[in-house]
N, C-alpha and C positions, 0 to 999 in steps of 0.2 A: 504493500500499500504506500510506502514511503517513496517508492519510485514513480508512482502514478498520480501523486497529489498535484492538482492544478494550482499554479501560482500565477502571479501577475507581474509583468515586467514593470520595474520601477521607472522606466523612462517613456514607454509608449502605452502603458496600462493594458496591454494585450495579455490574454491568458496563454500561459506556456506551461508545459509539463515540467514539474519540479525534478528534473533529472539532468544529468550532464548532456545526454543526447538531445533532450528537448532544448536545453540552453544553446547547445552548439548549433542546432538547426535554426533557431531564432536569430542568433547573431549573424549567422551566414546569410540569412534572407533580409536582414535589416542592418544596413551599414551605419545608420545613425546611432542605433543602440550599441553597436560594436564600438564606435568612437567614443561614445559616452562612457561605456564601460572601461575602456583603457584610460580615459582621463580621470575617472573616479578612482580607479585602482592606484593611479599615481598620486593623486591628492591624498587619499587615505594612507597610503604607505608613507608619505612624507609627514602626515600627521602623527602617525604612530611612532615614527623615528624621532620626532620632536619631543615626545613624551619622556625621552631619556631611556636609559637601560636599567633603571632601578627595578621596574616592574618585571622585566625579563629575567633578571637575576633571582627574583624571589619565586619564579616558577620552576617546576621540575622539568627536565628535558623530555621526560617520558609523557607527561600530561599536557604538554603545550600543543601537541598536534591532535589530541583526542578530546579534550574538554572544551575546546574553543575553536571556532572557525577563524581562519586567517583572513585578514582584510582583503586579500587578493582572491579569495574563493568566490566563485560566481553566485552562490546562493545568497550572499549578503546584498546582492544588487536587486533582489526581488522582494516584492511586498506580498506577504501571505494574504489569502482571502480573509474577509472579516471574521475573526474568531471570537470566542467568548472569553475575552481577556480584558481586565481593567487596567488602564495604563498606570504605571508606577515609575515616575522619572528617576527615583532614587535607585531602583533595581535595574532599570533599562540602561542608564548610562550616567556617568558622573558629569553633570553639566559644567562643573568648574574646569574639567579637563579640555573643553572645547576652546581652541584659541580664537581670539577675535580677529577675524580676517576679512570682515565686511563682504561676506558672501553667503550663499546658500549652499549647505552640504547635505548629502543624503547618506545615511548609515543604516543599512538594514531596513527596518520597518519605520524608522524615525526620519524626520526632516528637521534640520537645524537652520534657523535664520539667525545669522550672526551680524551684529552691528557693533559700533564702537563702544556701547555702553552696557550691553547685555547679550545673553544668548537665550533664544526662545526655541523650545522643543515643541514641534507639532507632532502629536501622536496620530499617525495615519493608520494605526492598527484597527481603529473602530470605524473606518470608512466602509460604508455598506451600499452606497448608491452610485458608484462609478462604473459598475460593470455594464458592458453593452449586450443588449439582447439581440437574438437573431429572429425575433418575431417581427411581423410586418407592421410597419408604422401606420397609424390612423391617417386617413385622408384629410385634405384640407390644409396642407402645409403650403402657405402662400409663398414662402421663400423657395421651396423646392419647385413649386409651379412656375415661379419666375425663372429659375434656372432651366427648367425643362423647356419653357418657351424660347429661351435663348438658344438651346441646343437644336431646337426645331427651326432655328433661323428666323424666328419672329423678331422684327425690329425691336431694339432695346427701348425705343421711345414710343412704341405703339400705344394708343392710337394716334399719337402725334406724328407729324410728318418728319420732324427732325428735333435735335436738341434745342435749337434756337426757338422753335415754336413752343416747346415745353417750358423753357425759361420765361417766354413771354406770357404764357398762361399763368405761370406762378405769380408773376408780377401783378397781373390783372386780378388774380384771386385775392391778393393782399391789399389791394387798394380799398379805401372806404367808400367808393362810389357805389351807387345803386345799380341794379341791373339794367334800368332804362338808360342811365348815363353811359354805361359800358356799351350798350347797343348803339346809341348815337355815335359813339367813337368808332366802333368796329364797322359800322355801315357807311362811314364817311368815305369820300373818294380818295382822301389822302391815305387811308388804311386798306385800300382795296388790294388783295393779294389772292390770285386764283389758286395758289398752291396751299393756302391755309386750310386746315380741316374744320375750322369753325368761323362763323360770321356773326354770331350772336353770343350773349353771355350764357344763355341757356344751352346752346350747343357746346360751349366751352365746359360747363358743368357736366354735361352728358359725357364728354370725353373723360373727365376726371372720375366720374362714377364707373366707367369701364375698367378703371385701374384697380389693382388689388389693394386690400387693406384689411382692417380688423373686422370683427363680427358686426352684423347689422344691428341697428337700433329697432326696438319694438315698443309700441305704445300699449299700455295696459290700463284697464279701468276696472274699478270695483266699488261697492258700496258697503259701508259699515252697517251692522244691524241696528245700531242706535241712531244712525243718520241716513235713513233710506231715501231721503230727497236730495242728497248731495253726492253726486258722482265724483270719485277721486281718481285723477289721472296721473300716471307717472310713466317715465321712460326707463328702459333697462336693456341690458345686453345679456347674452349667454355668458355666465361667469366662467364656465369651464372653457368656452372658446376664447375668452380674453386671456386666461391663464396660458393656454396653448399658444396663443399668439406671442406672448412674452417669452416662453420657454424656447420657442423655435427661432428667436432672433439672434442671428450669428454676431451681431454687434457687441453681445455681452459675453463672448467667449472667454476673454481674459479676466472677467470679473464675475464669475459664476461658480457657486459652490454646489457640488453634487452630494455631499455627505457631511455629517458632523465631524468635528475634530476637537481635540483638547490640547490646549497650548500651556506649556509650562515655562517659567522663567527661572533663571539661575538666582535671581535676587528677590522676587516677590511671590514665588508660588505660581499657582494656576492664573492664567490671563484670560479675561473675557474681552472680546471685541466684536466680531461679527455675529450674526445669529447662529451660524454654524458652530461657534465656540460655546454656546450656552447649553444648559442642561436639558431644556425642553426639547430640542431637536434630538438629543440622544434618547430621551424617553419615548418620544413618538416614533423614532426609527426602530426602537425595539419591538413595536407592535406590528411592523410591516414584514412582509416576506423577505427572505434573504436576497440581497442584490437590488432591492427596489429604491428608487430615487424619491425621497420626500420633497414635495413642492410646498414649502410654507407660504401661505397666502397672507399678505398684509393689506388690510383695508383702512381706509382713511375717509371719514365722513365729517362734513362741516358745512354750515350754512353761511352764506355770504350775501352782502347787500349788492344789488345791481345798480340801484339808484341811491344817491346820497342825500338829496334834499327834498325829493318829491316822490310820491307813489309808494314808497316803501317796498319796492319789488325785491324779492330775494330768490336765491337759488340754493338748493340743498343738494350738494354733489357728493357722490360716493366714488372714490378712486381705488384702484387695486394695483399692488405691486407684488414682488416675490422676495422672500427672504434669501433666496439663493443669490440674488444680485447684490454685490457689494455696496455697502451703504454710501461710500464716496461717490459711486455712480448713481445710486438710487436717489440721493439728496439733490442732485442737479437736475432741474426740470428739462434742460435742454437735451439731456440724454434720453428722454422719452421712455424712462423706465416705469412710469406710471401710466395707467390707462383708465379713462372715465368709463365706469360700468353702470351708473344709474343717476338719474336726476329725480329726486324725491319730491313729492308735492309740498308746496309752501303756501303761506297766506291762506290757510284754510279757515274760513270764517263761519261756516255752517249757518248762513243767514236764512236759508230756506227751512231749517228745523225750528220747531216750536217746543220750548222747554216749559215745565209747569210753573217755575218761580224764577225770581231774579238771581238767586244764588246759583242755581243750575245754568242759567243763561250766561253768567260770567265764568263758570268753572268747567262746564262741559266742553267747550271748544278746545281747551288744553288737553283734557283726557282723550277726546276723539283724535287730536293731532298725535298724541303718543301712541294710540292704538293703530292709527294709519301708518306711522313709521314702522312699527313692529310688523305689521302685515306686509308692507313693501319689502322689508329686509328679509322676512321669512321666505318669501317667494324667491328672492335673489339667492339666498344661501341654501335653498332646498337641495341642490346637487351635492352639498357638502355634509349633509346629514349622515349619520352612521348607517342607516338602512338604505342609503342611496349611493354610497361611495363605491368606486370600482377603479381598477387600475387602467391606466392609459399608456399605450406605447407611442412615444413622441420622439422626434428627432431633436436633440438638444443643441445649444449653441455651438458645440464643438463638432457637430456633424454626426454624432453617434446616436443610435437609437437606444432608448432606455425605458424601463418600465416605471412610470411616474405615478405618484399618488398625491393629489393635492389635498391640503388640509388648512383650515383657518388657524393661524397662529397668533396674530397681533391685530388689534383694532385700535387705530389711532384716532383720538377725538379729545376735544376740550372737556372740562369737568361737567358742565351741564348736559352735554351729550353722552358722556360716560354714565351719568346717573340715569338718563333716560333709557340707555341700552341695558343697564343692570336692573331697571325697574325699581329704583329707590328714589327717595325724596331728595330735595334740593340740599338739605343739610346733613346728609348721610354719606358714608364712604361707599363707593361703588364696588370695592374689591374685597371688603371684609365686614363682618357683622358687628363692627364696633358701633356703639350707640352714639347718636348725635350729641349727647350730653357728656361724653367722655373723649371726644376727638382731641382735646388739648393735652391729654395725659402722654407721658413719655413712652409708656409701653404701647406696642402696636401689635394687633392681633394678626397672627399668621393665616394667610388665606389658604383655603383648602376646598375640596369638593363639598365639604359640609355646608359652606355658605351657599353654594349653588343649589344643593338639595333642599336646604331650608327655605330659600326663596320659592322654589318650585312647589315645595309642599304646602307653603302658605297659600299660594295662588290656586293650586289644584284643590286643596281641601275646602277652600271658600266656594269654589265653583261647584264642587260636589254637593256641598251643603245647600247651595242656592243655584240650582241648574237653570232656572228661568229668570234669574235676576238681571235687571237692566244694569248698564254700566255704572250709573250713579250709586245704586244700591250695592253693587258688587264692590266698588271702590271703598265705600264706607265700611263694608264688612271686613275688607282686608286691613283697613286702618285700625280697626278694633283689636285685631289679633297682633299685628306687628306694625307699629306706627312708622317705622323706617321704610317699609315696602310700599311702593306705588302701585295701586290696583288699576292701571289703565288697560291692562290686558291680562288674559289668563294663559296666553300662548306666547311667551317671549320669542324673539327671533332666533336666539341661540339655543333653544331647546332642541335636543337631539344631536348637537355638535360634539366633537371630541373634547374641546375645552369650553369652559364657561367664562363669564365676565371676570371672575376673580383671578383668572389666569391670562386671558388674551388682552385685557385692558392694562396698558403700561402708562407710566408717568409721562406727561407731556411737558417738555422742557420750556416751551414758549409760554403757556398759560400757567402751568404748575410751578415753575421756578422764577422765570423773569418777571411775569406779571404779578406773581405773588409778592416778590420783593417791592414792586412799585406800589401795589395796592395796599400792602400792609406795613411792611418794615419802614419804607420811606415815610409813609403817612405818620407812623409812630414817632420817628425821628423829627419830623416837622412839628409835631405837638410838643415835644420835649425841648428842642433846640431853637425852634422858631424858624419861620419861612425865610424872613430876610437874611438871617445869619447863614442859613444854608445856601441861599441864592448867591450871596457874596463869596462864599467859599467855592462854589462851583464855577463862578465866573472867573475866579482868581487862578484857576488851573491853567498851566501852560499847554500849548499844543504839543501833542506827542505822536502825530501821525494819523489820528483818527478824529471822528466827529467830537465837537465841543458843545458845550452848553453856555452860549453867550449871554442868554437872558435868565439863567437860573432854571429852576424846576418848578416853581410855585405857579407859573403861568401855564404849565402843560396840563392838558386834560386828557384827551385820547392820544396816546403816543404809540409808536410803532415798536416792534421788537428790537430793532437796532438802537433806538433811543433808550429803551430799557437796559440793554447791555451797556450802553455808554454810561449810564448812571452807575451801574454796578462797577465799572472800571474805576471811577473816581471816588466811590462812596467812603471806603475806608480811609484814605488820606484826607478826605474832606472833613470827616467827623472827628479825626484825631486832633487832640488838643483844644477841642471846642468847650466853652463854658457849659457845665451841666453834664458832660460826658464822663461818667465814672468808668472805672476799670471793668466793673461788671457788665455795664451796658456794651462797652467795646468788646469784651470777650463774647457776648451774646451775638452781636451783629457780625463780628469777624468770623466766628465759627459757622454761622449760617451761610455767610458768603463762601467760606472754604468748602462747605458741603456742596453748595450749588455749583461751584467751579469743578469739583470732582465729578459731578453728574455729566458735565459736558465733555469730559475726556474721551478720545476715541478708543481707549483701552483702559481696563481696570484690573488690577491684581487683587488677590485675596487680602494682602496687607493693606491696600488702599480702601477696600470695602470695610475693613475693621476701623481704619482711621476715619472713614465717613461716619460710622456710628458714634465714634468718639466726638466728633464735631457736633453732631445732632444732639448728643447728651449734654454737651457743654451749653448749647443754647437753651435747652430745657431747664438747666440748673440756674440760668441767669434771666429767664423770661419773666419772672415775678417782678423784676425791677421796672419793666414797662407798665405793669398794673399798678405798682406803688406810686409811679409818677403820673398816673391818670391817663396814660396813652391808650390803655386797653382794659376792658372789663373782664374778658374771658379769652380763652385761646381755643375754643371749639370751632376751629377753622378746617374745613375738609382738605383744603390744599396743604396746610401745614401737616395734618395727619397723614396725607398721602406721600409726603416726602419720606416717611419712614418705610414705605414699601419699595423704595427704589433699589436698595441693594438686592432685594429678592428678584426684582425685574431684571437687573443686570445679570444675575446668575442664570436666570432662565433664558433670556433672549439676547444677551450681549449688551454692550453699552447703549445708553439712551440717546446718543446723538444721531442714531438712525431712525428714531421714532418720534420726531418732533412735528408738530403741526405747522411748522414754518414751510415745509414742503407742500402741503395742500393749500396753504394760504398763497404760495407762489403760483400754484396751478390754477387758482381761481382767476388770475389775470387773463388767461385766454378766454374764459367764459365771459368775463366782463367786456373784453374787447369785441367778442362776437355779439354780445347783446347791444353794444352801441351801433353795430352795423345792421341791425334789424329795424323793422318798423314797429316793434313792440306789440304786434298782433300775433298771437300764438308764438311768443318769443322762444319758448323751449324748443319747439320744432325747428325754428330757424337757426337757433344756436347749434343744435345737434347736426343739422345739415352742413353748415359751414365747418364745424369741427371734423366731421367725417371726410369732407373734401380735403382739408388740410392734412388729416391723417394719411390719406391715400397719396397725397403729394410727398409727404415725408417718407413714406415707405419706398416710393420709387427713388428718391434722392439717396436714401441710405443704401439701397440695393445697388445703385449705380456707382456710388462711392466705394462700396466694398469690391465691386467687380473691377473698377479701375485699379484699386490697390492690388488686387490678385494678379491682374495682368502685368502691372509694373514690378511687383516683387516676386512674381512667379511662386505664389504660395496659395494654400487653400483658402477658400472664401471665409472660413470661420476664423482665420488668424489675422485677417485684415485689421481688426480693431486694435491690435497690438501696435500698429503703426499710426494710430490716432484717427483712422477714417471712420467716423461714425455718422457721416452724412450731415453734419452740422458744424458750423463754425461759431456758434453762439457761446460755447464754453471755453472760448479763448480767454486767458487771463487778461485782466483789465490793464495791467501795467507793462505788458510785453510790447516790443516795437510793433507799431502798426495798429494798436488799439486806440479807441477813441479817448481814453483817459490819459494818454501820454502825449506830450508836446512833440510834434514831429517837425521841428525846424531843422535847418541844415546841419546844426551842430550836434543834434541828438538822434537824428534818424538812424544813424549807423552806430552800433554799439561795439565796444571792444572788451573782450573778456580778459581781465587782468591776470588770469592764471597763466598767460603766456609770458609774463614778466618773471624774472628770477626771484627765488625765494618765496613764491606763492603758488606752489603746485595745486593746493586744495582750495584755493579761494573761489568763491561763487559770486564775485562782484563783477559789475559791468560799468564801463565808462564810455562816454561818446568818443568816437575815433578822432574827431577834431575837437581840440580844446576850446572851451568857451571863451578863454582870454589867452591867446597865443603871444608868446614873446613879450611878457611883462617884466620890467626890471625888478630886481629884488627890493629896491628901495620903494618903488611904487606899490608893490604887493604888500610890503610891510605897512604902509600908510593906508592903503585902501581897505585892508582886512583887519586893521586895528591890532596888529601884533607888535608889541613894544620893540623887540630886538630879534627879528627873523634871522639875521645873519648869524647871531650867536647860537641860536637854536640849531641851525643847520650844521654849523661847525661842531658843536658838542656831539651831535648824533653821529656825524661822519668820523669824528676822531676817536670817540670812546663808546659809541652805542648808547649814549646818555639820552633817554627820551623825556627828561625833564621832571618826572614824577618822583616823589620821595621813595617809592617802592622800586623804582627803576634805576635809581642812582646808587653809586657805591657808597656815597656819604650824603649826609643831609645838609651840607654846607651851602653857601650861596651859589647861585648860578653865575659862573664867570662870563664876562663879556668878550666878544671878538670883534675885530674890525673887518671891513670889506677886503682888506688885503690878504687876510688868512683864508677867505672863502675861495673854493675851487672855482675856476673860471666858468665851468659848465653850469654853475648855479647863478651866474650873473643875470641871465635871462631865464624866465620860468614859463612853462606852459601850465595854465591854471584851469581847473574844472570847478563848477559850483554845484554840481550834482553828481551823486554816486549811487548806483542801484545795487542792492545787496539781496541775494537769495539765501536766506538762512537755511542750513540743513534741517531736515525733520528731527524731532526729538527722539523718535524711535521708528521702527518699521511700521508701526500702526498709524503714524501721523503722515498726512499727505505732504508733498513738497510745498513749502511756503511760496507764495507769490513774491515778486520782487518788491522790495521796500526802498524807497528813495530817501536819501539824506541829503541835506543841503548845507552849504556854507556860502550864502549869497549876501554880498554887501548891499548897503542902502543904495537905492537908485538903479541897481542892475536888473534888467528884465531878461527873462528866458522865453525866447520865442521870436516870432517875426512881426507881431502886431500887438499894440497896447491892449486892444480889446481881449485878445486871447489871453494875455497875461493877467488881465483883471480877473477873468474867469478862473484861471489856474491858481492864483494866489488866494482866491476866495476858498477854493477847495482845500488848499494847504493850511488855511487857518489865519492868514494874514489879511487884515481889512484894507491895507493900502499897498498897492504894487511897489511903492518906493521903500517899504519897510525892509530892513535887513532881517535875514534868517539864518541863524547858526544853530544847527540841531545838536541835541545832546545824545551822545552815543556811548556805547560801552566797548572797551578796547581789550583785546586779548593780550595781557601782559605776562602772564605766567602759565604757559601751556601745561606744565607739569603738575600744577595744582589740581585740587579736586573742588567742584562746586563753584559757588560765586567768587571764591578767591582767585579764579582764573582771570577775571575781568576787573576793570577799573573804569568808573564813569569819567567822561570827558565831554567837553564841548568842541565840536568839529569847527576849526576856524579856517583851514585852507587845505586844498588838494592840489598838488603841484608835481611837476616833473622837470628835471634839469634839461637845459638846452644848450647846445654847443655855440650858438650865436643867435643873432636876431633873425637871421635868414635860414638857419639850418636847424632842423628838428632832430631829436634823438629818439627815434620811435621805440628803440629797444630798452631805453632807460627805465629804472624803477619809478614807481609812483609813490609819493610820500604824502603825509598828511600832518598838519600842525594842530595840536589839540591843546585846550586849556583843561587842566586836571581838576578832578574832585578827589576827596579822600578815598582811600581804598575800601573795598568790601571785606573787612576783617571782623572777627567776633567782637572786638571792642566797639565797633560802630553799628552793632546789631541791637535793636530794641526788642527785649524779650516780651515786653507788655504789648507791643504792637505787631510784633512778628514781621518787622521791616527794617531794612538798613536805613540809617540816617547819615547822610554824607553832607560835606560842606566844601566850599571852594578852597582849593589849596592855594596858599599865597607864597610868594617868593621872599626870601630873606634880604634880597638885594633891594634897596630903597628905590622907589620910582617905578618898578616893573609890575607891582600888583599881583596878578594872577601867575601861578606857576604853569609853565607851558613847555612843550617840547615837540619833537618830530618823531613819528612812527611810520612804519611801512603801512600802505593803505589797506592791504589785505588783513591787518590786525583789527580793523574796525568791523565788528560783528553785527551791529544792528543799532536801532534807536533805543536809548536808555530812557525809560519812563520816569521822569522826575516830577515830584509834586512838592510844592513849598510847604515848609513847616510853619503853620500859623498858630501861634499860642494866644489863647484868649479870644476876644471878640474880633471879627474881621470888619474893619471900618469900610464904609462905602467908597472912600477914595482909593482904597487898595484893590477894589474889585476890578481888575483888569489883568487878563492873563497873558497878553502879548508880550509884556515886559516883566513877567514874573521872575524870569531867570535873573535879570539885572537887579530887581528890587529886593530879593531875598537871598540870604547867605546859606541857609540850611534846607535840605530837601530830603524827602522820603524817596527811596527807590521803590516805585509802586509795582508790586508783583501782579496786581490784578489788571494790568493793561492789556494782557493777552494771555492765552494759555501757555504759550512757549515761555513768556517772561515769568509766569507763575511757577513753572517747573524750574526755571533758571535762578530766580531770586527769592524764592520762598523756602528757606531752609527749615529744617525741623519737621518735614513731612515723612511719616512712616510708610514710604512707598519704595518701589524697586529702584526709582531714580533718586532717592533721597541721598543726601551727602552730609546730613547733620551729624551722623555718628563719627565721621572722619574729621570734622572740624570743630566739634564740641559746641554746637549752638544750643541754647537753652530752649526747650519746648514747653 
């Protein structure tokens, strides 16, 4: 039996007999696997040689060949089929022995992703859904049909005449003109074209309808028993057909998980990230047949306003995506990883119904609307019920046929909709049976099937006791038995599904975290500290590369999610040092802020989950202070209570950044745009018609882009997405060359990667090829950029590598002066830049690559661009109200690469970016690029505030009289990013101080704000008990 066990190739995932003959035949027929095997054997051999000879000496010569397989043996290159084995990283491999080589390694059944900070072990032994089946795939694969049409030599742009006509039709479809206006244009003599396949807007739409796309829409109508005179109409699609459409999309080939996995870290234990790394996928996978691919369905439902000031028109949309698709791809609307599956009825008034009294007239429309919601969703989810489930053989994004099983796993919604889904009242928790009177307690009830069963038992028992009761009487009877259960329906939409609301309802970051902070915590602080004081402090914050609050926060009413995040970035430095802010209040607010920041991370380790519970407990220990100061009467807040369920959600479904309502809110934009193009008569029908046309056009664009990439690279269709061809250019970063947010003048249109310069092989920064200020004399540069003695700074750095900081000098004596005679002639003329773009590396393999961040050292009166109008707009975005205002950004500089944690960096003010020049007419294109910086004090434990958990730095001054700030020269690649400084304001912030543009000049002491971004939180917030923590090594107080 051992010679005939089927195994799977670790390189191509094909089934191979686990024998030397089977391996030999496979490698002989597959050259790619053979080359991969040879490369892997060499890397593994070198790895074992690097371990030293101590382990070999401890082994006996006789047992070395019998007890353990050699790294060069072929069986170690294959992955066994899914066995019944629980992963144990301590027994599988010693993670500490894996070298940090910035690559992915494969060793037997395990895969190691190695980066500079940690080693992550992915246990592929539990994979159960990657096996290809030989069964015939179901019909209706639009991607295969398109490929088949091409093989039959059907024109790629059929039914269009050519590509130009297809592009022309796309442009006409996207115009906001009516069909009558389009007809008048197409029928004019100037647009006459006998070769064109359409001459009217209706014919153009007819051509688009002939193209392939997703499932068709169906209009459905029903009446409720308690409202027989009101027909309810809604639109829906075949849910299984929509799932199939996403599964078969080859654009998701490189971002699609076929089976669950468990990730272990050398530093933090188990890691949770994608849905496939959570426990729920493993539990559901265990209920399926061997080799079946689980398709986790993610629903997102939300109501949105179509009109702002008149009419009150709404749309209740239901979107669907898949947990197999990676969250980074799924969260971007331009990737089309979500599909609209239903438009539910809204604005139901039931005016044709007659109710017996005024109380029922006011309350019954709400009950009937809840009942209609469950009726619509029950019909939509009917194919996912346990008694209706079946396997489907579908072709997956990688082109292989698999036996797929779809299940509802996650439902994204805001709190009111979650309560409606779970059939509970507005002040109850939708995921646990905690009473509405005990929501503010620190303990949190663990959700289980008991909650779902108890809710169903309540609804069914009341219906059994009152079989003919009307809705009003039935709801009253339910309220008497359980005051937290809403009796709008006796058949919830989730009845009969694999999971209940206590499991598939996850915490929403937008409403449950960001909006909670704004609605409650910020309101409490305004009551305690005063509106004007907080406004002055927010206005006094300097620009740090993102949005600012120039008018404070008291005037804000309905704010967006981005504004709520901006308030959280500044909140802790703003309230620090404020009159009335006690240490207990600060601990409570800061711990809640830390908890919410951890919820937003793209990965979470077990140690981080434990730290989150510690943060939440600290808030509960200090929350009584808000009550004693009169800011709050009680804490029975459902959103506060639901924060305690977040660690369980993360363990079940991965991190919560993939389940925020920000994505459906962004998807609403397309519905609103389509509504504005309608005549508002049967608006839902017109919206869906236009969306269907756009969907078909996008399908053709995606297919053609993939085919072009295949022909260009000579690779399979399913691999084209690896080269970035997803049929859309909308997901281009906003600050890369050629995008709208970047000034495209002659000096910045072409960028130069400074990694080509000596001594900066790993730098990820970019400069314009042409300097903004070429051939400037060193004396003029010194005066223009406000540097007291630029000549001496350059000489000190070139002679003794003295960068001017106290930590970078061999002694702390005065900075000596040099004359122009001692300066090398190549520095008499300088090429100067005023902007530098930095692409900071991701914190770990779970973080996406950060977009480019621009830092500026712009003197007063200098403009960037070719026109004053453009520069006015640019500087407004950068935070400067006047285009003549100077801007010198605060950055952090890598001064000690051997150190650990924040000690590697030192804050500084970027003052000048320059390169030497051999003469006024001769450039030195290969010369190094340097920067002049004004230093702040170092990030050492002595400058760390244990009460605020932030570094406090001040401006370094020079001992030499007359020079003021301590400054020096560093290589440009040492500048790693923008340093978020916030002024230290003790006591009351007077009105005349409320101006953030010159905060750096007016204040001397600053907080290094770790809450400015997730990366800075990881970098400058020591004392975190996480896998990336460095507090233990540098002794910070926690």
